[in-house]
C-alpha positions as a Markdown table, in Angstrom:
| # | Residue | x | y | z |
|---|---|---|---|---|
| 1 | Met | 0.2 | 0.1 | 0.0 |
| 2 | Glu | 0.8 | 3.6 | -0.1 |
| 3 | Leu | 1.4 | 5.6 | 3.1 |
| 4 | Gly | 2.1 | 9.5 | 3.7 |
| 5 | Leu | 4.4 | 9.9 | 6.8 |
| 6 | Val | 4.6 | 13.4 | 8.5 |
| 7 | Gly | 7.6 | 13.7 | 10.8 |
| 8 | Leu | 10.7 | 11.9 | 10.1 |
| 9 | Gly | 12.8 | 12.2 | 13.4 |
| 10 | Lys | 14.3 | 9.3 | 15.5 |
| 11 | Met | 11.2 | 7.3 | 15.4 |
| 12 | Gly | 9.4 | 8.4 | 12.1 |
| 13 | Gly | 12.8 | 8.1 | 9.9 |
| 14 | Asn | 13.2 | 4.6 | 11.1 |
| 15 | Met | 9.6 | 3.7 | 10.7 |
| 16 | Arg | 9.9 | 4.7 | 7.2 |
| 17 | Glu | 12.7 | 2.5 | 6.3 |
| 18 | Arg | 11.1 | -0.6 | 8.0 |
| 19 | Ile | 7.7 | 0.0 | 6.2 |
| 20 | Arg | 9.8 | 0.4 | 2.8 |
| 21 | Arg | 11.6 | -3.0 | 3.6 |
| 22 | Ala | 8.2 | -4.7 | 3.7 |
| 23 | Gly | 7.4 | -3.5 | 0.2 |
| 24 | His | 5.1 | -0.7 | 0.8 |
| 25 | Thr | 5.5 | 3.0 | -0.5 |
| 26 | Val | 5.9 | 5.6 | 1.9 |
| 27 | Ile | 6.2 | 9.2 | 0.9 |
| 28 | Gly | 7.6 | 11.2 | 3.7 |
| 29 | Tyr | 7.3 | 14.9 | 4.8 |
| 30 | Asp | 9.5 | 16.7 | 7.4 |
| 31 | Arg | 10.1 | 20.4 | 8.1 |
| 32 | Asn | 13.8 | 19.5 | 7.5 |
| 33 | Pro | 14.1 | 19.3 | 3.8 |
| 34 | Asp | 17.2 | 17.0 | 4.1 |
| 35 | Leu | 14.7 | 14.3 | 5.5 |
| 36 | Ala | 11.6 | 14.6 | 3.3 |
| 37 | Asp | 10.6 | 13.2 | 0.1 |
| 38 | Val | 8.1 | 16.2 | -0.5 |
| 39 | His | 8.2 | 20.0 | 0.3 |
| 40 | Ser | 4.8 | 20.4 | 1.7 |
| 41 | Leu | 1.9 | 18.6 | 3.3 |
| 42 | Ala | 0.0 | 19.5 | 0.0 |
| 43 | Glu | 2.4 | 17.7 | -2.1 |
| 44 | Leu | 2.4 | 14.6 | -0.1 |
| 45 | Val | -1.4 | 14.4 | -0.4 |
| 46 | Asp | -1.4 | 15.2 | -4.1 |
| 47 | Lys | 1.2 | 12.1 | -4.5 |
| 48 | Leu | -1.2 | 9.5 | -2.8 |
| 49 | Lys | -3.7 | 7.9 | -4.5 |
| 50 | Gly | -7.3 | 7.7 | -2.7 |
| 51 | Pro | -8.3 | 6.1 | -0.3 |
| 52 | Arg | -5.4 | 7.8 | 1.3 |
| 53 | Val | -3.6 | 7.0 | 4.9 |
| 54 | Val | -1.6 | 9.7 | 6.3 |
| 55 | Trp | 0.5 | 8.8 | 9.5 |
| 56 | Val | 1.4 | 11.8 | 11.8 |
| 57 | Met | 4.5 | 11.4 | 13.8 |
| 58 | Val | 5.3 | 14.6 | 15.6 |
| 59 | Pro | 5.2 | 15.9 | 19.0 |
| 60 | Ala | 1.9 | 15.7 | 21.0 |
| 61 | Gly | 0.0 | 19.0 | 21.7 |
| 62 | Ala | 0.4 | 22.1 | 19.3 |
| 63 | Ala | 2.2 | 20.4 | 16.6 |
| 64 | Thr | -0.1 | 17.5 | 16.3 |
| 65 | Gln | -3.2 | 19.8 | 16.3 |
| 66 | Ser | -1.9 | 22.0 | 13.5 |
| 67 | Thr | -0.8 | 19.2 | 11.4 |
| 68 | Ile | -4.2 | 17.5 | 12.0 |
| 69 | Asp | -6.1 | 20.8 | 10.9 |
| 70 | Glu | -4.0 | 21.3 | 7.7 |
| 71 | Leu | -4.8 | 17.7 | 6.6 |
| 72 | Ala | -8.3 | 17.9 | 7.3 |
| 73 | Glu | -8.5 | 20.6 | 4.6 |
| 74 | Leu | -6.1 | 18.8 | 2.2 |
| 75 | Leu | -7.8 | 15.0 | 2.4 |
| 76 | Ser | -11.1 | 13.6 | 1.2 |
| 77 | Pro | -13.8 | 11.6 | 2.5 |
| 78 | Gly | -12.8 | 8.0 | 3.0 |
| 79 | Asp | -9.2 | 8.9 | 3.7 |
| 80 | Ile | -7.6 | 8.2 | 7.3 |
| 81 | Val | -5.3 | 10.0 | 9.6 |
| 82 | Val | -3.3 | 8.0 | 12.0 |
| 83 | Asp | -1.5 | 9.8 | 15.1 |
| 84 | Gly | 1.3 | 7.9 | 15.9 |
| 85 | Gly | 2.7 | 10.3 | 18.3 |
| 86 | Asn | 2.5 | 10.3 | 22.3 |
| 87 | Ser | -0.9 | 12.3 | 22.1 |
| 88 | Arg | -3.1 | 12.3 | 25.2 |
| 89 | Trp | -6.1 | 10.0 | 24.6 |
| 90 | Thr | -8.7 | 12.9 | 25.2 |
| 91 | Asp | -6.9 | 14.8 | 22.4 |
| 92 | Asp | -7.8 | 11.8 | 20.1 |
| 93 | Glu | -11.4 | 12.0 | 20.8 |
| 94 | Lys | -11.4 | 15.6 | 19.9 |
| 95 | His | -9.4 | 14.9 | 16.7 |
| 96 | Ala | -11.7 | 12.0 | 15.4 |
| 97 | Glu | -14.8 | 14.1 | 16.0 |
| 98 | Glu | -13.1 | 17.2 | 13.9 |
| 99 | Leu | -12.2 | 14.8 | 11.2 |
| 100 | Lys | -15.6 | 12.6 | 11.2 |
| 101 | Ala | -17.4 | 16.0 | 10.2 |
| 102 | Lys | -15.5 | 15.9 | 6.8 |
| 103 | Gly | -15.8 | 12.1 | 6.4 |
| 104 | Ile | -12.2 | 11.4 | 7.2 |
| 105 | Gly | -11.2 | 8.6 | 9.7 |
| 106 | Phe | -9.0 | 8.9 | 12.6 |
| 107 | Val | -7.0 | 5.9 | 14.2 |
| 108 | Asp | -4.7 | 6.5 | 17.2 |
| 109 | Cys | -1.7 | 4.3 | 17.7 |
| 110 | Gly | 0.8 | 4.4 | 20.6 |
| 111 | Val | 4.3 | 3.1 | 19.3 |
| 112 | Ser | 7.0 | 1.5 | 21.3 |
| 113 | Gly | 10.4 | 0.5 | 20.4 |
| 114 | Gly | 12.6 | 3.7 | 20.5 |
| 115 | Val | 15.7 | 3.6 | 18.2 |
| 116 | Trp | 15.7 | -0.3 | 18.2 |
| 117 | Gly | 12.5 | -0.5 | 16.3 |
| 118 | Leu | 14.0 | -0.5 | 13.0 |
| 119 | Glu | 15.6 | -3.9 | 13.7 |
| 120 | Asn | 13.5 | -5.3 | 16.2 |
| 121 | Gly | 10.0 | -4.1 | 15.1 |
| 122 | Tyr | 7.7 | -1.7 | 17.1 |
| 123 | Ala | 5.0 | -2.6 | 19.7 |
| 124 | Leu | 1.9 | -1.1 | 18.5 |
| 125 | Met | -1.3 | -0.3 | 20.4 |
| 126 | Tyr | -4.2 | 1.2 | 18.1 |
| 127 | Gly | -7.6 | 2.6 | 18.7 |
| 128 | Gly | -10.5 | 3.5 | 16.3 |
| 129 | Ala | -13.2 | 1.9 | 14.4 |
| 130 | Ala | -12.6 | -1.8 | 12.8 |
| 131 | Asp | -13.1 | -0.6 | 9.3 |
| 132 | Asp | -10.5 | 2.3 | 9.7 |
| 133 | Val | -7.9 | 0.1 | 11.6 |
| 134 | Ala | -8.3 | -2.5 | 8.6 |
| 135 | Lys | -7.0 | 0.1 | 6.0 |
| 136 | Val | -4.0 | 0.4 | 8.0 |
| 137 | Gln | -3.4 | -3.0 | 9.0 |
| 138 | Pro | -0.5 | -3.7 | 6.3 |
| 139 | Val | 1.5 | -0.9 | 8.0 |
| 140 | Phe | 0.7 | -2.3 | 11.4 |
| 141 | Asp | 1.8 | -5.5 | 10.1 |
| 142 | Ala | 4.9 | -4.1 | 8.7 |
| 143 | Leu | 6.0 | -2.2 | 11.9 |
| 144 | Lys | 5.3 | -4.8 | 14.3 |
| 145 | Pro | 7.8 | -7.4 | 15.7 |
| 146 | Val | 8.1 | -10.8 | 13.9 |
| 147 | Gly | 5.8 | -13.4 | 15.5 |
| 148 | Glu | 2.3 | -13.5 | 17.2 |
| 149 | Phe | 2.6 | -10.7 | 19.5 |
| 150 | Gly | 3.4 | -7.0 | 19.3 |
| 151 | Ser | 0.3 | -5.4 | 18.4 |
| 152 | Val | -3.1 | -5.1 | 19.5 |
| 153 | His | -6.4 | -3.4 | 18.5 |
| 154 | Ala | -7.1 | -2.1 | 21.9 |
| 155 | Gly | -10.5 | -0.5 | 21.6 |
| 156 | Lys | -12.0 | 2.5 | 20.4 |
| 157 | Val | -10.6 | 6.0 | 19.6 |
| 158 | Gly | -8.2 | 6.9 | 22.4 |
| 159 | Ala | -7.4 | 3.3 | 23.3 |
| 160 | Gly | -4.3 | 3.3 | 21.6 |
| 161 | His | -2.8 | 6.1 | 23.3 |
| 162 | Phe | -4.2 | 5.4 | 26.9 |
| 163 | Ala | -2.7 | 1.7 | 26.5 |
| 164 | Lys | 0.7 | 3.5 | 25.6 |
| 165 | Met | 0.4 | 5.9 | 28.5 |
| 166 | Val | -0.2 | 3.0 | 30.9 |
| 167 | His | 2.9 | 1.0 | 29.4 |
| 168 | Asn | 5.3 | 4.2 | 30.0 |
| 169 | Gly | 3.8 | 4.5 | 33.5 |
| 170 | Ile | 5.0 | 1.0 | 34.1 |
| 171 | Glu | 8.2 | 1.7 | 32.3 |
| 172 | Tyr | 8.8 | 4.6 | 34.8 |
| 173 | Ala | 8.3 | 2.4 | 37.7 |
| 174 | Met | 10.5 | -0.5 | 36.3 |
| 175 | Met | 13.2 | 1.8 | 35.7 |
| 176 | Gln | 13.1 | 3.4 | 39.3 |
| 177 | Ala | 13.2 | 0.3 | 40.8 |
| 178 | Tyr | 16.5 | -0.8 | 38.9 |
| 179 | Ala | 17.9 | 2.7 | 39.6 |
| 180 | Glu | 17.3 | 2.3 | 43.5 |
| 181 | Gly | 19.0 | -1.3 | 43.4 |
| 182 | Trp | 22.0 | 0.2 | 41.6 |
| 183 | Glu | 22.3 | 3.1 | 44.1 |
| 184 | Leu | 22.2 | 0.7 | 47.1 |
| 185 | Leu | 24.7 | -1.4 | 45.7 |
| 186 | Glu | 27.1 | 1.3 | 44.9 |
| 187 | Lys | 26.8 | 2.8 | 48.6 |
| 188 | Val | 27.8 | -0.4 | 50.3 |
| 189 | Asp | 31.5 | -1.2 | 50.7 |
| 190 | Ser | 31.1 | -5.1 | 50.8 |
| 191 | Val | 30.0 | -5.1 | 46.7 |
| 192 | Thr | 33.0 | -4.4 | 44.6 |
| 193 | Asp | 31.6 | -4.9 | 41.4 |
| 194 | Val | 28.3 | -3.4 | 40.9 |
| 195 | Arg | 28.4 | -3.8 | 37.1 |
| 196 | Glu | 28.8 | -7.5 | 37.2 |
| 197 | Val | 26.1 | -8.1 | 39.7 |
| 198 | Phe | 23.8 | -6.3 | 37.3 |
| 199 | Arg | 25.1 | -8.5 | 34.6 |
| 200 | Ser | 24.6 | -11.9 | 36.6 |
| 201 | Trp | 20.9 | -11.0 | 36.8 |
| 202 | Gln | 20.7 | -11.1 | 32.9 |
| 203 | Glu | 20.2 | -15.0 | 33.2 |
| 204 | Gly | 17.9 | -17.2 | 35.4 |
| 205 | Thr | 16.2 | -14.4 | 37.7 |
| 206 | Val | 13.0 | -13.4 | 37.7 |
| 207 | Ile | 14.0 | -9.5 | 37.2 |
| 208 | Arg | 15.5 | -10.2 | 33.9 |
| 209 | Ser | 14.3 | -7.9 | 31.1 |
| 210 | Trp | 15.4 | -5.5 | 28.3 |
| 211 | Leu | 15.7 | -2.6 | 30.7 |
| 212 | Leu | 18.1 | -4.7 | 32.6 |
| 213 | Asp | 20.2 | -5.5 | 29.7 |
| 214 | Leu | 20.0 | -1.8 | 28.6 |
| 215 | Ala | 21.3 | -0.9 | 32.0 |
| 216 | Val | 24.2 | -3.3 | 31.8 |
| 217 | Asn | 24.8 | -1.6 | 28.2 |
| 218 | Ala | 25.0 | 1.8 | 30.1 |
| 219 | Leu | 27.4 | 0.7 | 32.8 |
| 220 | Asp | 29.5 | -0.9 | 30.2 |
| 221 | Asp | 29.9 | 2.5 | 28.7 |
| 222 | Asp | 30.5 | 4.4 | 32.0 |
| 223 | Glu | 30.9 | 1.9 | 34.9 |
| 224 | His | 29.6 | 4.2 | 37.7 |
| 225 | Leu | 28.0 | 6.7 | 35.5 |
| 226 | Asp | 30.2 | 9.2 | 36.5 |
| 227 | Lys | 29.9 | 11.2 | 33.2 |
| 228 | Leu | 26.1 | 12.1 | 33.7 |
| 229 | Arg | 24.2 | 14.5 | 35.7 |
| 230 | Gly | 21.4 | 12.8 | 37.8 |
| 231 | Phe | 18.8 | 14.6 | 35.9 |
| 232 | Ala | 15.8 | 12.8 | 34.0 |
| 233 | Ala | 13.1 | 14.3 | 32.3 |
| 234 | Asp | 9.3 | 13.3 | 32.2 |
| 235 | Ser | 7.7 | 13.4 | 28.7 |
| 236 | Gly | 4.1 | 13.6 | 29.9 |
| 237 | Glu | 2.8 | 10.2 | 29.9 |
| 238 | Gly | 3.9 | 9.5 | 33.7 |
| 239 | Arg | 2.1 | 12.5 | 34.7 |
| 240 | Trp | -1.3 | 11.6 | 32.7 |
| 241 | Thr | -1.1 | 8.1 | 34.1 |
| 242 | Val | -1.2 | 9.3 | 37.7 |
| 243 | Glu | -4.0 | 11.7 | 36.7 |
| 244 | Ala | -6.0 | 9.1 | 35.1 |
| 245 | Ala | -5.6 | 6.9 | 38.3 |
| 246 | Ile | -6.9 | 9.7 | 40.3 |
| 247 | Asp | -9.9 | 10.2 | 37.9 |
| 248 | Asn | -10.8 | 6.5 | 38.3 |
| 249 | Ala | -9.9 | 6.1 | 42.1 |
| 250 | Val | -7.4 | 3.3 | 41.0 |
| 251 | Pro | -4.3 | 3.1 | 43.5 |
| 252 | Leu | -1.0 | 3.6 | 41.5 |
| 253 | Pro | 1.6 | 3.9 | 44.4 |
| 254 | Ala | 4.8 | 2.7 | 42.5 |
| 255 | Ile | 4.0 | 4.4 | 39.3 |
| 256 | Thr | 3.3 | 7.8 | 41.5 |
| 257 | Ala | 6.4 | 7.4 | 43.4 |
| 258 | Ser | 8.5 | 6.9 | 40.3 |
| 259 | Leu | 7.3 | 10.1 | 38.9 |
| 260 | Phe | 8.0 | 12.0 | 42.0 |
| 261 | Ala | 11.5 | 10.7 | 42.1 |
| 262 | Arg | 11.7 | 12.2 | 38.5 |
| 263 | Phe | 10.8 | 15.5 | 40.0 |
| 264 | Ala | 13.7 | 15.0 | 42.6 |
| 265 | Ser | 16.1 | 15.1 | 39.9 |
| 266 | Arg | 15.2 | 18.8 | 39.4 |
| 267 | Gln | 16.5 | 19.5 | 42.6 |
| 268 | Glu | 19.7 | 17.7 | 43.2 |
| 269 | Asp | 22.5 | 15.6 | 41.4 |
| 270 | Ser | 20.5 | 12.3 | 42.1 |
| 271 | Pro | 22.4 | 8.9 | 41.7 |
| 272 | Gln | 19.2 | 7.2 | 41.0 |
| 273 | Met | 18.4 | 9.8 | 38.1 |
| 274 | Lys | 21.7 | 8.9 | 36.6 |
| 275 | Met | 20.6 | 5.4 | 36.0 |
| 276 | Ile | 17.3 | 6.4 | 34.7 |
| 277 | Ala | 18.7 | 9.1 | 32.4 |
| 278 | Ala | 21.4 | 6.2 | 31.2 |
| 279 | Leu | 18.3 | 4.0 | 30.5 |
| 280 | Arg | 16.1 | 6.3 | 28.5 |
| 281 | Asn | 19.2 | 7.3 | 26.3 |
| 282 | Gln | 19.6 | 3.5 | 25.6 |
| 283 | Phe | 16.2 | 2.4 | 24.7 |
| 284 | Gly | 15.0 | 5.9 | 23.1 |
| 285 | Gly | 18.2 | 7.9 | 22.2 |
| 286 | His | 16.8 | 10.4 | 24.6 |
| 287 | Ala | 19.1 | 13.4 | 25.4 |
| 288 | Val | 21.6 | 13.2 | 28.5 |
| 289 | Glu | 23.0 | 15.9 | 30.3 |
| 290 | Asn | 26.6 | 15.6 | 31.0 |
| 291 | Lys | 28.3 | 16.9 | 34.3 |
| 292 | Lys | 30.1 | 20.0 | 33.3 |
């Protein structure tokens, strides 16, 4: 099939390549002309045969809203817009209604895989009407990991981003647990090789995971994380998860505590946040702050 892809950064650029490797045609647009296949959204839409599918991979909020507003004026009834960024699920409901008024379908898709997705595939959680999802299915199949698992039609519009939000909340708590354990091991005199303790957990233990593998990678690069400042940003999903928990009276003590621990990194050079920063850089290519 043909796909228009808007946003060719760290995620979008690799997604374009993986979809092309599966034999599909991807026409990409980015504000950076060095990355783009076309020079404008209008040119992208003109090059696609109807019914068109346009996948948006730009930052949540104003950038996504302005892109969808412009596409609403360019696309035709029967076309589909997919929001694959990290939008809040409540925005999905708004975008779906705006596009529905023009006969344009909408699918929201939470995408996980970071900088490793090109080779490993992307975990996909998508929401929307079954007919709209079916029009995008070949792209979902191209992006997902090989095998039975890795993608899910999570429910109606907003379900994909809600599921991805909860995924990221769990990720916060898991990273925090590794970071706290690492700091405690570093603190005591009796443990003389913390990196190898972490490495030993990679086989045969109940806490082995891809995040643990990435922690070992980070410690191989910088054994005591001395080069990093103990600062880790929060990109929104952790806050939204806690807010949703409050709205639904669901207790999330571990995820909430991990979010507050990120806030602590604003105030001091936290050793735990060095590990969080290192893990975010390893799996997602997120920027880190080095010590000056």
